[in-house]
N, C-alpha and C positions, 0 to 999 in steps of 0.2 A: 504494500500500500504506500503510495507516494503522493504527497500533496504539499503545497506551500505551507510553511508554518504560520500559525496565527500571528497577525501583526502585533508588534509590541504596543502596549497600551498608553504610553506617555510620550508625547512629543518632546523633543529636546528643548530644554530651557523652560518648559511649561510647569506650572504649579498645580498640584493635585491635592485637594483636601478630602480626607477620608473620615467618615463618621462611623463610630462604633456603637455599641449598645450593651446593656448588662441584664436585659430582661430574660429570665428563665421561663420554664413552663409554668403556666398559671395553675392555681389550685384546681380549677375545673378540668384542665387538660390532664393533670395527674390523676384525678379521680376517674376520668373517662378511661384512661389507660388501664387502671386497676379493674374497672368494671368489665372491660373487654376480656381481660384475662380470667375473671371469674366466670364469664359466660362459657369459656372453653370446657368447663366441667359439667355443663348442663346436658340433659338428654337431647335437647333441641340441637345443640352443636354436634353431638354424636350422630344424630340423624343426617345432618348436613354433610358429614364426611362419607356417608354411604353412597355407593354408585357402582358403575361397572368397573371391574378391576382388570388391568392389562395382563395378558399372558406373556408378553415379552416387550422389550424396548424396540422402537422402530430402527434406531441406530445407536451406536456407542461412540461418543466423541473421545478425542484424545485429551489428556491433561497436558497443556502446553508448558507446564512448569515442572522443574525438578524439585523433589522434596529434600528434607534435611537428612543426610546420610547417618548422622549420629543418632537421631531419634529413630530412624528406621532400623538401625542395628540394635538399638535397645528393644524394639518390638520383637525382633528375632530372638532376643535373649530373654524375653518374657517380661519386659517392663514398658510401661507407657509413660512418657515424659514430655514435659513442656515447661520452658522457663525455669528449669532446675527443680520443678515439682515432679517427683517420680513415684509411681505406684506399681507394684507387682500385678500383672494381669490376672493371675490366678486368684489373688485376694481382692480384686477390684470389685467394689460394691457400687454398681451404677446408680443406685437410689440414694446414695449418701449425699449430704449437703455441706460437708466441711471441706470440700475442695476449694482452692482458690478459683475465682471467677475465670481468669484466663485459661486454666487447665480444664475447667468444666466446659467452657465453650469449645476448646480444642477437641474434647471427647465427643460432644454432641453434634459438632459440625462434621465429624468424620474426616477432618483435614489430615489426620494421621494416615489415612489411606495413601496419600501422596508420598509420605515418608517411607511407608512399607514398600510401595511399588518401586521406589528408587533403588532399594538394596536387595529385593527378593524377586525370584521368578514366580510365575503363577503357581507352580507346584508347591513352592515353599511358603509363599505368602498367603495363598487362599485359605489354608486351614486356620491361620491366625486371624485373618480378617473375618471369616465366617463364624468363628467361635465368639469373637467380640460382637459381631452383628447379631447373632442369635441371643446373646445375653441382653443386648440393648433392646431388641424386639420384645423380649419377655418382660422388660420393665416399662417400655414406653409405646409399643405399637398401638395399644388400645387405651393408653392413658395420656390425655393431652395435658402435659405438664407445662407449668408456666415458663421454665427455663428451656427444657429440651425441645419444646414446641414453639418457642418464640419465633416470630416470622423470619428474622434474619438467619437464625440457625437452621430452620427448615429449608430456606432458600439455598444456603451453602451446602446442606446435606444432599439436596437434589443434585446439585452440580457435582459433588464428589462421588455420590453413589453411581451416577450415570457415567462419569469419566472413568471410574474404576470398577465398572460392572464385572469384568473378568475375575476380580479378586473376591467379590461378594456373591456372585451367581454361578460359581463353578460347581456347586453341590448338585448331586443327583436327587437330593431330597426335595420332592415336589412340594411338600407342605412348607418347607423353609423358603424355597424360591417364591412361592405364592405369597408368603407373608412379607417378603422384601418388597415385591412389586405392589402389593396391596397397600403397604404402608407408604410407599412413594406416592401412590395415587391419592391416598388420604391426606398426605402432606400438601399436595398440589391444591386439593379442594380447600384445605385450611387457609392456604395463601390466597386463593381467589377472594376470600372474604376479608382477610386480615393483613395482607401485604401493605396496604396503605396506612395501617395503624402502627406499623413499626416506627421507631424514632427516626426523625429526618437524618439524612446523611448516609453513610455506608450501610447501616443496618437496613434502611428502606430499600436501597439499591440492591443489596443482597437478596432481599425477599422477592423483589420483582424479577431479578435474574432467575430465581427458582421458578417463578410462574412461566416465564418465556421458555426456559429449558424444558419444563414439563410439556408445554404446548408443542415443542418441536419433537420430543422424543417419546411421548406416550401416545398410543393410538387414539385417534379422534380428537386431537388437540388443536386443530386449526382455529376454532373460536377463541380458545384460551391464549393461543399465540398472539392474535391480534389484540386481545384485551391486555395481555401482559406487556406488549410493546408500548402501548399507550401509557400504561402505568409506569414502565421503566423510564420513559422520556420525562414524565412528570417528576419522578424520583431524582433523576439526574439534574433536572433544572433546580431542584431544591438543595441538592447535595454539592453542586459545583458552580463556580462562577463562570462567566462567559469566557474568561481567559484560560479555563481548564483547571485552575486550582480548586481544591475542595474547601467547603465552608469552615471546616475544622482548622484549616491553615496548617495541617500537619503533613509533611511529606510522606511519612510512613503510612498514614491513612490514605493518601493519594495513591501510593503504590498498591495498597490493598484494593482500592476501587478499580485500578487498571487490571489487577489480577482477576477480579470478578468478571470484568468485561472480556478479558482474554479467554477465560474459560467459556463464557457464553458464545464468543465468536467461534470456538471449536464445535459447539452444539449446532450452530448454523452450518459450519463446514461439513459436519457429518450428514446433513440433509442437502448438501450442495446448494446452499443458500448464503446470502450475505447479510451482515448486520443491517438493521434498519438505518437508513442514512443519518437521521439525527443522532443516533447512538454512535455510529462510526465517526461522525464529525466531532462529537464530544471526546471520544477516545483519542482522536488525533490531538486535540488541544490539551488533554490531560497528560499525554506523554511529553509534549513540549514543556508544560509546566513542571513536570517531574525532573526532566533534564536540567531545567533552570535551577533546581534546588540541589544539584550535585556539585561537589568540589573537584579539585584537580585530580584526586585519586579515583574519580568515577563513582564514588559512594555518596549516599545522601548526607546532607547536613542535618544538624539536630535542632528541630524546632517543634514547639507545641507538644512536648512530651515524647516525640518520636526519636528513635535511636538512629545511628548512622547507617545501618544496613551494611552491605559490602558491594564493592564494584561488580563482582561476579553476579550477585543477586540482581542488581539493577540492570546489568547487561542482559541477563536471562529474561527479566521481565519485559524489557523493551523488545527483545526478539520475539517473545510470546505474543506481544500486542500486535505485531505485524506492521507497526507504524515506523516510518523513517522521517525524522524531522530534526530541527535544531532546538537548542535550549531557549526557553522564553527568557528574555533579558529584563524587560520592563513590564511587570505585571500590575495591571490597574487594580484588580480586586484581590487576587491571590496575595499580593502585598510584598513579595520578595524581589528586591532590586539586585540585579547581577551585573558586576563589572568584571571583565576578563581582559588582562593585558600581559603580554609576555607569557610567563609561566604562572602568573598569579591569578587567583579567582577570589572575588569579594562578594559576599551575600549579606544583604541588609534587610532587617525586618522593618518595613516602612508602612505598617498598617496597624490599626487597633487589634487587640486580641479578639478571638472569635466570640460571637455573642453566646450568652449562657444557654440559650434554648437549643443550640445545635451541637454543643460539645460539653462534656465534662472532662476535667483534667487539663484545661487550657493553662497557658503560662503567661506571666507578666513580663514579656520580652521585648517590648516596643523599643525600636532603635538599636537593638543589639546587632552585632555582626559576627560573621565567621570569615576567616581569611586563610588562604592556603597558598603555599609556595610550591607549585608543582603538585606532586603527590603527598607532600608533607603538610599536615594541618598545623598552622601556626597559632591562630586564635580561634577558639571554639566556644560553644555553649556546653554546659554540663550535660544537658539533654536526658533522654531516656526515662522520663517520669512514668510514661504509660507502658514501658516495655521492661520494667525491672524484673530481675530474678525473684522468684517466690521466696528465696531465702533471706532477702533483705527487708528490713523494717519498713512499714508504711510511712514512717516519719521522713525517711530519706526521699521518697517519692514526692512528698509535700514540699520539702526543701528544694528539690530540683525544679519546681515550678516557679520559684521566687525570682524576682528581678536580680537578686544577688547571684543567682546561678547562671546568669547570662552576661555576655560581654558588652556591658553598657553602664551608664551612670545610675547609681543608687543614692537617693536622697534620704538622709536621716534613717538609714537602715530599714526603709519601708518599701513595699512593693508599689510600682507605678500603677498597677491595677490590683484591687483587693482580691484575695483568694479566700473564698468562704469555706466554712467547715464541711459543707456537703459536697465539696469538690468543684463547684461552679465558680465562675469569676463574678466579682461584684463591681462596684464603682471604681473609676480611675480614668484611664485613657478613653476619651470619647472622640477626640479629633487628632488626626495626624496630618500635618502639612508637609508636602514633599515637592522638591524641584530637582531637576537633573540636567546636567550639561555635559557635553562631550566635545573634545577637540582633538587635534592631532598630537597634542602634547600630554593631555591628561583627561580624566573623567572625574566629574564632581557630582556628589549627591548631598543635598541639604534637606534635613527633616527636623520636625519639632513635634512634641506631643504635650498634652495638657494634663497628664496623669497626676502631677503634683500641684497643679494650680490652685485647687480649692483648699487643699490641706495646708500647703506651705507658701502659696503665693508665687510659685515659680513655674515657668515653662522650660522644659529641657529641649535645647536645640543642639543638633549634632551635624557637623560638616565633615565629609570624608572626600579625600582627593587621592586617586590612584594614578600614578604616572604611566605613560604609554608603554614603558618598558617593563612595568610590573615590579620594579625594584624599590619603590618607595610608596608608602601609604602615610598620608598626612591627615590629621584630624583635629577638630576643635569641639569641645563640649562646653556649652554655655548654659547657665541658669539665668533666665530673664524674668524680671519682676512682672507679675500680672495680678490684677485684682488686689484684694486685701491680704496682707501677710499676717499670720498669727504672731502674737507678741512673743518676745523672748530674744535671746542673743543670736549669734550666728548659727546657721544650720549646717551640720557636717554632711559631707558627701564623699562618695568613693566611686571612682571609675575603674571597673574591673575588666581585665583582659585574661580570661581563662586560656591557658596554653594547651596546645594539643599534646597527645601522648608522644613521648620521645623528645619533647622540647625541654631543655634545661635552661634555667634563667639565673643570672647573677646580677645583683644590684650594683650600680656604680658607686664609687666612694662618696660622691657629692649628693647622693639621694635624689638625683634628678633623671635617672634613667636606668637602663639594664642592657645586658648582652644576652641574646637568645641564641642558643646553640641547637641546631637541628641534627637529626640522626645522620644525614648524609654528609655532615661537616660544614654546612652553610652557617653563616653567622648573620644575625640581624641586630642592628643597634636601635635602641629605643631611647628617645629623649623627650622630656616634658617641661612645660613652663606653666606656673600657676598652681602647682601642687607638689606633694612629696611622693616619690615612688618607693615601693617596698615589694618584696617577694613573699607570698604566702602559699600555704598548701591549698590544693583544690582536688577535684576528682572529675572524671569523665566516664560516662556510661558507654560501654562498647556495644558492638552489634549483637552480643549475646545477653545484654541486659545486666552486665556485671561491671562494678566500679573499677576504674583504673586510677591509681594515684598520679596526680599531676601537680603542676604549680600554677599560680596566677600572679600577674603583675597588677598591683593596686596603686592607683594615684589618688591620694586623699587630700582633702582641703575643707574649707568652710566658706559658706556663702553668706555675705552680709546682706543688708536690706536691699542694696542696689544690685545684687546678683554676683555672679562669679564666672570666670572663663578659664579653661585649661586648654592649652594647645599641646599637641604631641605629634611625634613622627616615628615611623618605623622604616628603617632603611637597610637594605641588604648590603652587607659588607663583603661577603665572599660568596 
């Protein structure tokens, strides 16, 4: 598939003002969601799930993605694992409720079938898959459970069951085979009614992908296919911006959405058909936006709780999508501005955090940036709040969402956007102003946000300039007075630069800079004016959701009533 990339969204030198919001789901919406789940247990809903059951699938699509070999090997050895939560298959109680949510969703989505198929032949993998399937059917085939039958997991389950049908339908036991196909059909009927009740975003997209897949692969599904395509187009309109970025503003969740559409694309291919044009067009834009969120090593940057993934995983996903396009540089709604010069890549969060009603676990990261020198990540965000290993305390995840866990200015050790106890974001950044200019000598981004205006009477403005050879990044962080300032003395601030793994820092003797040494031997000099520089400990969450000990460069100072300004520069010395 080849098509011109989506045009970048901000004209050179123009100013864009972005408006955010903090309204979460209303009480009526939350009550309605609970009421719908309660109706799943009624005899009426049981009757709705009845109907003609298929004897076979019309076609079996390929799974375009490769699974995790380590998790697959664990399955062969009798263990089911996800994010460091491990359970022996023989002792697995599918009805238990004390699993971590990520592990439970991994089990009920049957995404583990991909891992198993990656390391096992049909002969060795089918007995394991069918044994787990039989136990799941015994617990949930006739019981519409609130978690196991949540629309998004039913949609994912249909995609994985159909893509890995050889693993779960190899048995000669006709009763078992009939139960699998009957449960798939029941799941499709469940989605016919409740796909649109799934939370907006990836969960609703997954539910509607399941509807379309069932319409393509279950006999008599043509009306469902047309109905499902209309629902999927609506779901994508609510889940993604026009530039292809997702409303959660998390690159890892964008990758997940692309994976869902890539699997659905294979369902069409199995029927010698093409994706609906609006869906194909959105997939094209999503891939461009995802590429725009990668650094020089080809892996994802860490934003809104997502981890870095790996270059191989990103490349495999792009290959699976069938899309060939260029990275999105200037995202109007997705919000990430990308500058690339020489071997350097700079990514800036130039938008308010995602609104509370479309995401839980968002981060207060406005005006943070990540910076890479070739394949070496120089400045990063700690990241990974939504992808943490199950072995780590929940408090770490909460801390990773804070402004201090991102490479930006922190005023009075508070978040630029409040993080509520229930995981949603509260008041703070509501407006971000942005301008961008590019010339043959350098590229410049200037942005400001009002996250501290009401509480402290300051607007944070950040200017970033990357030279055309990529060997120097200059910045200025300013606190500008706005509105009424609360009484008291000077307000302390800290500008944090979390350093990538493998970068070691040494403060200069005058306290005005540092020397950064990269793995490959390169040196970067950092100088600042208007604050004092120091080196502190930090951490970075890797692609497996595990913390890696790193360092951070912190420039600290105090803002008087008239504001403050700190200028700094990073220059490659070797």
